[in-house]
TORTORTI-630675 format. One record per residue: residue in three letters; residue number from 1; z, y, x of N, C-alpha, C in turn. Coordinates in steps of 0.2 Angstrom, whole numbers. Atoms other than C-alpha are relative to their C-alpha. Last residue first. Layout:
BEGIN
Ala/NUM/Z/Y/X/Z/Y/X/Z/Y/X $
...
//
This chain:
BEGIN
Ser/317/-4/-3/5/244/-219/1679/5/5/2 $
Glu/316/3/-6/1/231/-222/1693/4/3/-6 $
Ser/315/1/-4/-5/239/-236/1702/-2/7/-1 $
Ser/314/-7/-3/-2/246/-244/1686/-1/5/6 $
Pro/313/-3/4/-5/228/-245/1679/7/3/3 $
Leu/312/4/0/-6/226/-233/1665/3/-5/4 $
Cys/311/-2/-5/-5/233/-238/1648/-4/0/6 $
Pro/310/-1/2/-8/224/-248/1635/2/6/4 $
Thr/309/6/-4/-4/228/-242/1617/1/-2/7 $
Arg/308/-2/-6/-4/239/-255/1609/-6/3/4 $
His/307/5/-5/0/231/-267/1596/2/7/4 $
Gly/306/0/-5/6/247/-275/1592/-5/5/1 $
Asp/305/-3/-6/-2/249/-284/1609/1/5/-5 $
Leu/304/-7/1/-1/247/-301/1601/3/6/3 $
Leu/303/-4/1/6/231/-294/1593/7/-2/1 $
Ser/302/0/-7/3/224/-287/1610/4/-1/-7 $
Phe/301/-6/-4/-3/229/-304/1617/0/7/-2 $
Val/300/-6/3/2/218/-314/1605/6/4/3 $
Leu/299/-1/-1/7/203/-302/1606/7/-3/-2 $
Pro/298/-1/-7/2/203/-300/1625/2/1/-7 $
Thr/297/-6/-3/-3/206/-319/1628/1/8/-2 $
Val/296/-4/-2/5/192/-325/1616/7/4/2 $
Tyr/295/4/-5/3/179/-325/1630/4/2/-6 $
Ile/294/1/-6/-4/190/-335/1642/-3/6/-4 $
Pro/293/-7/-3/0/197/-347/1628/-1/7/5 $
Ile/292/-3/-2/7/179/-351/1623/6/3/1 $
Gln/291/2/-7/1/171/-351/1641/3/2/-7 $
Ser/290/-6/-4/-2/181/-367/1644/-2/8/0 $
Val/289/-5/-1/5/168/-376/1634/6/5/2 $
Gly/288/3/-3/6/155/-374/1647/4/2/-5 $
Val/287/1/-7/-2/166/-377/1662/-3/3/-5 $
Phe/286/-6/-4/0/172/-393/1653/-1/7/2 $
Leu/285/-1/-1/7/154/-399/1650/7/4/-1 $
Ser/284/5/-5/2/151/-398/1669/1/2/-7 $
Phe/283/-2/-7/-3/167/-407/1673/-4/5/-2 $
Thr/282/-6/-2/3/163/-421/1661/2/7/2 $
Pro/281/2/-3/7/145/-422/1667/6/2/-3 $
Asp/280/-4/4/4/151/-423/1686/-1/2/-7 $
His/279/1/-1/8/138/-416/1698/5/-5/-3 $
Pro/278/5/4/3/145/-416/1716/0/0/-7 $
Leu/277/-1/7/1/156/-401/1719/-6/-4/-2 $
Ala/276/-2/3/-6/152/-384/1726/1/-8/0 $
Ala/275/5/-1/-4/143/-375/1712/1/-4/7 $
Leu/274/6/3/3/154/-381/1699/-6/0/5 $
Leu/273/0/7/-1/169/-378/1710/-6/-3/-3 $
Val/272/0/1/-7/165/-359/1711/0/-8/2 $
Ser/271/7/0/-2/160/-359/1693/0/-1/7 $
Leu/270/3/7/-1/178/-364/1689/-7/0/2 $
Asn/269/7/-1/-2/185/-346/1692/-3/-7/1 $
Arg/268/1/2/-6/202/-348/1683/-8/0/1 $
Asn/267/8/-1/-1/208/-338/1668/-2/-2/8 $
Gly/266/4/4/5/225/-344/1663/-7/0/1 $
Met/265/-2/7/0/236/-339/1678/-5/-4/-5 $
Leu/264/2/3/-6/227/-323/1681/2/-7/0 $
Leu/263/7/0/0/229/-317/1663/-3/-4/6 $
Gly/262/2/5/4/247/-322/1663/-8/-1/0 $
Gly/261/-1/6/-3/250/-311/1678/-2/-6/-4 $
Ala/260/5/2/-5/240/-297/1671/2/-6/3 $
Gly/259/7/1/3/250/-297/1655/-5/-2/5 $
Ala/258/-1/7/3/267/-298/1664/-7/-2/-3 $
Thr/257/0/5/-5/262/-283/1674/0/-7/-2 $
Ala/256/6/0/-3/257/-273/1659/-1/-5/6 $
Arg/255/6/3/4/271/-278/1648/-6/-1/4 $
Asp/254/3/-3/6/285/-274/1661/-6/-3/-3 $
Thr/253/5/-5/-2/295/-285/1673/-3/3/-7 $
Val/252/-1/-4/-6/309/-297/1674/-4/6/1 $
Met/251/-7/-1/-1/310/-306/1657/2/4/6 $
Arg/250/-2/-5/4/292/-302/1653/8/1/1 $
Met/249/0/-6/-4/287/-313/1668/3/6/-4 $
Gly/248/-5/1/-5/292/-329/1659/1/7/4 $
Gln/247/-6/0/3/283/-324/1643/6/0/6 $
Arg/246/-1/-7/3/267/-320/1653/7/1/-3 $
Leu/245/-2/-4/-5/269/-336/1663/1/7/-3 $
Leu/244/-6/2/-4/270/-347/1648/2/5/5 $
Leu/243/-6/-2/4/257/-337/1637/7/-2/4 $
Asn/242/-1/-7/0/244/-338/1651/6/2/-4 $
Ser/241/-2/-3/-6/247/-356/1654/1/7/0 $
Gly/240/-7/2/-1/245/-360/1636/3/2/6 $
Ile/239/-5/-4/4/230/-349/1633/7/-2/1 $
Asn/238/1/-7/-1/220/-357/1648/5/4/-4 $
Leu/237/-1/-3/-7/226/-374/1650/0/7/1 $
Val/236/-7/2/-2/229/-378/1632/1/3/7 $
Leu/235/-5/-4/4/213/-370/1626/7/0/3 $
Ala/234/1/-7/-3/203/-379/1640/4/5/-4 $
Leu/233/-3/-1/-7/211/-395/1635/-1/6/3 $
Leu/232/-7/-1/1/206/-392/1616/4/0/7 $
Ala/231/-1/-6/3/188/-389/1621/8/1/-1 $
Leu/230/0/-5/-6/188/-404/1632/1/7/-2 $
Ala/229/-6/1/-5/194/-415/1618/0/5/6 $
Leu/228/-6/-3/3/182/-407/1606/6/-1/4 $
Ala/227/1/-8/0/167/-410/1618/6/3/-3 $
Arg/226/-2/-2/-7/173/-429/1620/0/8/1 $
Ala/225/-7/1/-2/173/-431/1602/2/2/7 $
Pro/224/-4/-6/3/156/-422/1599/8/-2/1 $
Asp/223/-7/3/0/147/-434/1611/5/5/-3 $
Ala/222/0/7/-2/128/-431/1610/7/-4/0 $
Gln/221/3/5/6/129/-416/1599/0/-7/2 $
Val/220/-4/1/5/141/-408/1612/-2/-4/-6 $
Gln/219/-5/5/-2/130/-412/1626/5/-1/-5 $
Ala/218/3/7/0/115/-404/1617/5/-5/2 $
Leu/217/1/2/7/125/-388/1614/-2/-8/-1 $
Val/216/-6/2/3/130/-387/1632/0/-3/-7 $
Gly/215/-1/8/2/113/-387/1638/6/-2/-3 $
Asp/214/7/3/0/114/-369/1646/1/-8/-1 $
Leu/213/0/3/6/132/-363/1642/-7/-4/-1 $
Leu/212/-6/5/1/136/-358/1660/0/-4/-7 $
Pro/211/0/6/-5/119/-351/1664/5/-5/-1 $
Phe/210/7/3/0/117/-340/1648/0/-6/5 $
Leu/209/0/5/5/136/-336/1646/-7/-4/0 $
Phe/208/-2/6/-3/136/-326/1662/0/-6/-5 $
Thr/207/5/3/-4/125/-313/1654/2/-7/3 $
Leu/206/5/4/5/138/-310/1641/-5/-4/4 $
Met/205/-4/6/2/151/-306/1655/-5/-4/-5 $
Val/204/0/5/-5/138/-294/1662/3/-6/-1 $
Leu/203/7/3/0/136/-286/1645/-1/-5/6 $
Ala/202/1/4/5/155/-284/1644/-7/-3/0 $
Ala/201/-3/6/-2/156/-276/1661/0/-6/-5 $
Ile/200/4/4/-5/143/-264/1656/3/-6/2 $
Gly/199/6/2/4/153/-259/1640/-5/-4/5 $
Asp/198/-2/6/4/169/-258/1649/-6/-3/-3 $
Phe/197/-1/5/-5/161/-246/1662/2/-6/-4 $
Val/196/7/2/-2/154/-236/1647/1/-5/5 $
Pro/195/4/5/5/171/-236/1639/-7/-2/2 $
Ala/194/-3/7/0/179/-229/1655/-3/-4/-5 $
Asn/193/5/5/3/167/-214/1656/3/-7/0 $
Arg/192/2/-3/7/180/-200/1659/-5/-5/-4 $
Ala/191/-6/0/4/188/-211/1673/-2/3/-7 $
Ile/190/-1/7/2/171/-214/1681/6/-1/-5 $
Arg/189/6/2/5/167/-196/1681/1/-7/-2 $
Ala/188/-1/-4/7/184/-192/1689/-5/-2/-5 $
Pro/187/-6/3/4/183/-206/1702/1/3/-6 $
Gly/186/-6/-4/0/165/-200/1708/6/-3/-4 $
Thr/185/-1/-3/7/148/-207/1704/6/4/0 $
Thr/184/6/-4/3/141/-209/1722/2/3/-7 $
Arg/183/2/-6/-5/157/-214/1731/-5/4/-3 $
Arg/182/-5/-4/1/163/-226/1716/-1/7/4 $
Ile/181/0/-3/6/147/-234/1715/5/5/-1 $
Leu/180/6/-4/0/145/-237/1734/0/4/-7 $
Ser/179/-1/-6/-4/163/-244/1734/-6/5/0 $
Gly/178/-5/-4/4/159/-256/1720/2/6/4 $
Leu/177/3/-3/6/143/-262/1729/5/5/-4 $
Leu/176/4/-5/-2/152/-265/1745/-3/4/-5 $
Leu/175/-3/-6/-3/166/-274/1738/-4/6/2 $
Gly/174/-3/-3/6/155/-285/1726/4/6/3 $
Gly/173/5/-3/4/144/-290/1741/3/5/-6 $
Phe/172/2/-6/-4/159/-293/1752/-6/3/-4 $
Leu/171/-5/-5/-1/166/-305/1739/-2/6/3 $
Met/170/-2/-3/6/150/-314/1733/5/6/1 $
Ala/169/6/-4/2/144/-317/1751/2/4/-7 $
Ser/168/0/-6/-4/161/-323/1756/-5/5/-2 $
Val/167/-6/-4/2/163/-335/1742/-1/7/4 $
Lys/166/1/-2/7/146/-343/1745/5/5/-2 $
Leu/165/6/-4/-1/148/-345/1764/-1/4/-7 $
Ala/164/-2/-6/-4/166/-351/1762/-6/5/0 $
Ile/163/-4/-4/5/161/-364/1748/2/7/4 $
Glu/162/5/-2/6/147/-371/1759/4/5/-4 $
Gln/161/4/-5/-3/159/-372/1774/-5/3/-5 $
Pro/160/-4/-7/-1/172/-381/1764/-4/5/3 $
Asp/159/2/-3/-6/159/-395/1759/4/7/1 $
Leu/158/0/-8/0/166/-406/1746/-1/3/7 $
Leu/157/6/-3/-1/160/-424/1747/0/8/0 $
Pro/156/2/0/-8/177/-431/1749/-6/3/2 $
Ser/155/5/-4/-3/181/-425/1731/-1/0/7 $
Gly/154/7/0/4/197/-432/1726/-5/4/4 $
Gly/153/4/6/-2/214/-438/1734/-7/0/-3 $
Val/152/0/4/5/226/-426/1725/-5/-6/1 $
Leu/151/-7/2/1/230/-417/1741/0/-5/-6 $
Trp/150/-1/6/-4/211/-417/1745/7/-2/-1 $
Leu/149/3/6/3/208/-407/1729/1/-6/5 $
Thr/148/-3/2/6/221/-394/1734/-3/-7/-3 $
Ala/147/-7/3/-2/216/-393/1752/3/-2/-7 $
Pro/146/0/6/-3/197/-391/1747/7/-3/1 $
Val/145/4/4/4/200/-377/1735/0/-7/3 $
Met/144/-4/3/5/214/-369/1745/-4/-5/-4 $
Leu/143/-5/5/-2/204/-366/1761/4/-3/-5 $
Pro/142/3/5/-4/188/-359/1755/5/-5/3 $
Ser/141/3/5/3/198/-351/1741/-4/-5/4 $
Leu/140/-4/6/-2/209/-340/1752/-4/-7/-3 $
Phe/139/0/1/-8/198/-325/1751/2/-7/2 $
Thr/138/7/2/-2/195/-328/1732/0/-1/7 $
Gly/137/2/7/2/214/-329/1729/-7/-2/2 $
Thr/136/-3/4/-4/217/-313/1739/-2/-8/-2 $
Leu/135/2/0/-7/204/-304/1730/3/-5/5 $
Thr/134/7/3/0/209/-310/1713/-3/0/7 $
Val/133/-1/8/0/228/-307/1717/-7/-3/0 $
Leu/132/-3/3/-6/224/-289/1722/1/-7/0 $
Leu/131/5/0/-5/212/-286/1708/3/-2/6 $
Ala/130/5/5/2/224/-292/1694/-5/0/6 $
Leu/129/-3/7/-1/238/-282/1702/-5/-5/-1 $
Arg/128/-1/0/-8/227/-266/1702/3/-6/2 $
Ala/127/6/2/-3/222/-270/1684/0/0/8 $
Asp/126/-1/-3/-7/240/-269/1678/-7/-3/3 $
Tyr/125/-5/4/-4/236/-273/1659/0/4/7 $
Gly/124/-6/-5/-2/228/-260/1647/5/-4/4 $
Leu/123/-6/1/4/218/-274/1638/6/5/2 $
Met/122/2/-1/7/200/-268/1643/7/-1/-4 $
Leu/121/2/-7/2/206/-265/1661/-1/1/-8 $
Ala/120/-6/-4/0/214/-282/1662/-1/7/-2 $
Ile/119/-3/2/6/198/-290/1656/7/4/0 $
Asn/118/3/-3/6/189/-281/1670/3/-1/-7 $
Pro/117/-2/-7/0/202/-286/1683/-3/4/-6 $
Ala/116/-7/-2/2/201/-304/1677/1/7/0 $
Ser/115/0/-6/5/181/-304/1678/8/1/-2 $
Ser/114/3/-6/-2/181/-314/1694/1/6/-5 $
Leu/113/7/-2/3/192/-327/1687/-2/6/3 $
Pro/112/0/-4/6/207/-332/1698/-7/2/-2 $
Pro/111/-3/-7/-1/204/-345/1712/0/4/-7 $
Ala/110/5/-6/1/200/-363/1707/4/6/1 $
Ala/109/3/-1/-7/212/-377/1714/-4/7/0 $
Ala/108/-4/-3/-5/223/-377/1699/-3/2/6 $
Phe/107/-3/-6/3/209/-379/1686/5/3/5 $
Gly/106/4/-6/-1/201/-391/1698/2/6/-3 $
Ala/105/-1/-2/-7/216/-403/1698/-5/6/2 $
Leu/104/-7/-3/-1/216/-404/1679/1/2/7 $
Ile/103/-1/-6/4/197/-405/1678/7/3/1 $
Leu/102/3/-5/-4/196/-419/1691/0/7/-3 $
Leu/101/-4/-1/-6/208/-429/1682/-2/5/4 $
Phe/100/-6/-4/2/198/-427/1666/5/2/5 $
Gly/99/3/-6/1/182/-434/1675/6/5/-2 $
Pro/98/1/-4/-6/192/-448/1682/-2/7/-1 $
Ala/97/5/2/-4/198/-454/1665/-1/4/6 $
Leu/96/6/-3/1/215/-451/1659/-5/-2/4 $
Gly/95/6/4/0/229/-464/1659/-7/3/-1 $
Leu/94/3/1/6/242/-453/1653/-5/-4/0 $
Gly/93/-5/3/4/253/-455/1669/-3/-1/-7 $
Leu/92/0/7/-2/237/-451/1679/5/-4/-5 $
Gly/91/6/3/3/235/-435/1669/0/-7/2 $
Phe/90/-1/1/7/253/-430/1673/-6/-3/-3 $
Ser/89/-5/5/2/250/-434/1691/1/-1/-7 $
His/88/4/6/-2/234/-423/1692/5/-6/-2 $
Leu/87/5/2/6/243/-409/1683/-3/-6/1 $
Gly/86/-4/2/7/258/-410/1695/-5/-1/-5 $
Leu/85/-3/6/-1/247/-411/1711/4/-2/-6 $
Gly/84/5/5/0/236/-397/1706/3/-7/0 $
Ala/83/2/0/7/251/-386/1701/-6/-6/0 $
Leu/82/-5/3/4/259/-390/1718/-2/-1/-8 $
Pro/81/-1/7/-2/243/-387/1728/5/-3/-5 $
Gln/80/6/4/1/238/-371/1718/1/-7/2 $
Phe/79/2/2/7/255/-363/1715/-5/-5/0 $
Leu/78/-5/5/3/263/-364/1733/-3/-2/-7 $
Leu/77/-1/5/-5/249/-355/1743/5/-6/-3 $
Ile/76/7/4/0/244/-344/1728/1/-6/4 $
Ala/75/2/3/7/262/-338/1724/-6/-4/0 $
Ala/74/-4/6/2/267/-337/1742/-2/-3/-7 $
Leu/73/1/6/-4/252/-327/1747/4/-6/-2 $
Ile/72/6/3/3/255/-315/1732/-2/-6/4 $
Pro/71/0/3/6/273/-313/1737/-6/-3/-3 $
Leu/70/-4/6/-1/269/-310/1755/1/-3/-7 $
Leu/69/5/6/-2/255/-297/1752/4/-7/0 $
Val/68/5/2/6/265/-284/1742/-3/-6/2 $
Arg/67/-4/0/6/281/-282/1753/-4/-2/-6 $
Pro/66/-4/7/1/271/-287/1768/3/-1/-6 $
Thr/65/-7/-1/0/260/-271/1766/3/-7/-1 $
Ala/64/-3/1/-7/242/-275/1770/7/1/1 $
Leu/63/1/7/-2/238/-278/1752/2/-1/7 $
Ala/62/-6/4/3/245/-261/1748/0/-7/2 $
Ser/61/-6/-2/-3/233/-253/1760/6/-4/-2 $
Leu/60/0/4/-6/219/-264/1753/6/2/4 $
Ile/59/-1/7/1/223/-257/1736/0/-4/6 $
Glu/58/-7/1/1/224/-239/1742/2/-7/-2 $
Ser/57/-3/-2/-6/207/-240/1750/8/-1/-1 $
Leu/56/0/6/-4/200/-249/1735/4/1/6 $
Asp/55/0/-3/-7/205/-234/1723/1/-6/5 $
Leu/54/-7/0/-3/201/-242/1706/-1/2/8 $
Arg/53/-5/-4/5/186/-240/1694/7/0/3 $
Ala/52/3/-7/1/172/-245/1707/6/4/-4 $
Val/51/-2/-4/-6/182/-260/1712/-2/7/-1 $
Ala/50/-8/-1/0/182/-267/1694/1/4/6 $
Leu/49/-2/-5/6/163/-264/1692/7/1/0 $
Ala/48/2/-6/-2/160/-272/1710/2/5/-6 $
Leu/47/-5/-2/-5/169/-288/1705/-1/8/2 $
Leu/46/-7/-1/3/159/-290/1690/5/3/5 $
Leu/45/1/-6/4/143/-287/1700/6/2/-4 $
Ala/44/-1/-6/-5/148/-299/1714/0/6/-4 $
Val/43/-7/0/-3/151/-313/1701/1/6/4 $
Leu/42/-4/-2/6/134/-309/1692/8/1/2 $
Val/41/2/-8/1/125/-310/1709/5/2/-6 $
Pro/40/-4/-4/-5/134/-327/1712/-1/7/0 $
Leu/39/-8/0/1/129/-334/1695/3/4/6 $
Ala/38/-2/-6/1/110/-329/1697/8/1/-1 $
Pro/37/0/-4/-6/105/-345/1704/3/7/0 $
Thr/36/-5/3/-4/110/-354/1688/1/4/6 $
Leu/35/-5/-6/-2/98/-343/1678/6/-2/4 $
Ala/34/4/-5/-3/83/-356/1678/5/6/2 $
Gly/33/-3/-2/-6/95/-370/1674/-3/5/4 $
Glu/32/0/5/-4/85/-377/1660/2/1/7 $
Thr/31/4/-2/-6/84/-360/1652/-2/-6/5 $
Gly/30/-3/1/-7/90/-366/1635/-5/2/5 $
Pro/29/4/5/-4/84/-359/1618/3/0/8 $
Leu/28/6/-3/-2/98/-349/1609/-4/-5/5 $
Phe/27/5/2/4/111/-359/1600/-7/3/2 $
Pro/26/1/8/-1/124/-359/1614/-6/-2/-5 $
Val/25/3/2/-6/122/-339/1615/-1/-8/0 $
Val/24/7/0/1/127/-335/1597/-4/-3/6 $
Ile/23/3/3/5/145/-339/1596/-7/-1/0 $
Leu/22/-3/7/-1/151/-334/1613/-3/-5/-6 $
Gly/21/5/3/-5/140/-318/1611/2/-8/1 $
Gly/20/7/1/4/149/-314/1595/-4/-3/5 $
Leu/19/0/5/5/166/-316/1604/-6/-2/-3 $
Leu/18/-1/6/-4/161/-305/1618/1/-6/-4 $
Val/17/6/2/-3/155/-292/1606/0/-6/4 $
Thr/16/4/3/5/171/-292/1596/-7/-2/3 $
Arg/15/-3/7/2/182/-290/1611/-4/-3/-5 $
Ala/14/2/5/-5/170/-277/1619/3/-7/-2 $
Asn/13/0/6/4/170/-265/1604/-1/-7/4 $
Leu/12/-5/0/4/175/-250/1614/1/-6/-5 $
Gly/11/-6/0/-3/164/-255/1628/6/0/-5 $
Val/10/-1/7/-2/149/-260/1617/7/0/4 $
Trp/9/-2/3/6/151/-242/1609/1/-8/2 $
Ala/8/-7/-2/2/152/-234/1626/2/-4/-6 $
Leu/7/-4/4/-5/136/-244/1632/8/2/-2 $
Gly/6/0/7/1/127/-237/1617/5/-5/4 $
Asp/5/-4/1/7/133/-220/1619/0/-7/-2 $
Arg/4/-7/-1/-2/127/-220/1638/5/-2/-7 $
Leu/3/-2/6/-4/110/-228/1633/8/1/1 $
Ile/2/0/5/5/108/-214/1619/2/-7/4 $
Met/1/-5/-1/5/113/-201/1631/1/-5/-5 $
//
């Protein structure tokens, strides 16, 4: 009872908890990469928590429907290469260094963030849409990541097979675990304990910070100007693209759908690239500071939404 109440409290205060973790974790002792191998497990766990709260069979049935699948495929297949080429060309025009050019292309090449469905649930957005696009984008990432980076002429050392194996293990592991949780716990009980699941998801997201921010403080202290420039770039790419697509979609659809679309646009799973690309110090630091907009997203957009009470995912409302 105490544990459940504690998790529920974390879930109800997830926006503040995530922001607090973002502030505190960089100042904790580093692990020297000891937690990095846990990243795939954490990705699978976050996906499992989202799958457990939604009807996976209904979602997969919807994904098999051409009316649903074709627009999602078109958005991913067109967005990633064109956005990557556009951002890379824009960076070239500004005379940016190679590390910054890799960031611009990598942002477009990366699939949607694994925690996007969880954040959508916290904010009352269309979690079903978020999971549909996240699953599809993740499935396609072994193809789209190398193709997008190849289009801009970078990363010849990229190993598509390595990406495919890692992504497949995370994806199917999350699907199986989420289905097991839903079957053993039951949809009704899960729905009654939504704040508890929000709390667990928030704690998993906090755990992500330890490997992703490991050593970031030392890099910031070594070159504050570069760190500030990367942090501002992360804010523009994440929050800026989120708001841009969100406002555009509001002209043709409802708040929950537009919110999910903006969330997927701004939050990209750069850890996939971090694990697969040759080490680049600028890109590595960017992945660290890019956690700032990701972890303030629930708070920022709950304020923009006027603290609306989250609704059920559209498939269950």
